[in-house]
C-alpha positions, 0 to 999 in steps of 0.5 A: 181428134185424139191421135196416137202416133207409134213410131217417132222416125222421120215419118211418124216424128213429122206426121205427129208434129204436124198434127199437133201443129194443126190442133189435134191432141196427139200422144206419141210412143217410140220404143226407144227411151232417148227417141222419147226423152228427146220428142219430149224436149221438143215438145217443150220448145213449141208453142203450148197450142202445138204440143203433143205428149209422149208416153212410156207405153203403147197402151198410154198412147192409144187409151184415148185415141180414135185414130191410131197411126203405125209408124214402125218398122216391118218387123216390129209391126205385130209386137206393135199389134199385139201391145194395141190388142192387149189395150183394149183398142178398137178405133181406127188404125192407119199406117204409113209402111210402103208395103200393104199386103204384110200389113192388111195380113197383120191386122187381119190377125192379130186385131179383127179376131180380136174380143174388141175388134178394130172400128177400120183399118186404112193402109197408108203410104205418104209420098214424102222423105229426105235424105235424113232419118230419125226424129231429129230430122222430123219436120212438119212441113213434110208432107205440104204438097206431098201425096198420101196414098190410102189403101180402103178396104171394102166391107166383107172384102178380105183383107189377105187378098 
């Protein structure tokens, strides 16, 4: 599966590492150029079959993705969703934000009404973490044995309620 991970802090970076280790083709993006450089360097140090790639833009990360995982802070979400709309992405999106209401509303506002509507949105929140943050703390085993809560919307139901 082709997966894009947008936001490469502890959760996004761990997710990208775990997905790549499981054999998925993973492209990552972070707004911070230093994080992108660190993630590129880290990819070069893992076995070739478990590598991920880092892109310069959200558009590049999502171009061939079947799934986009959003791992950005809530204040950055609207800009990321705008970039996905501008890229023409219309696949499945999930997120790792702890609060679902504002995320569901942002998705409904920006993506469901786009010229290329989304295939779907599945809100999510992994029950994992640690005392350190950032890509340097990312761990592909972070989610092992942990619950991952998914919030499914029924077709035809409001996404703002």
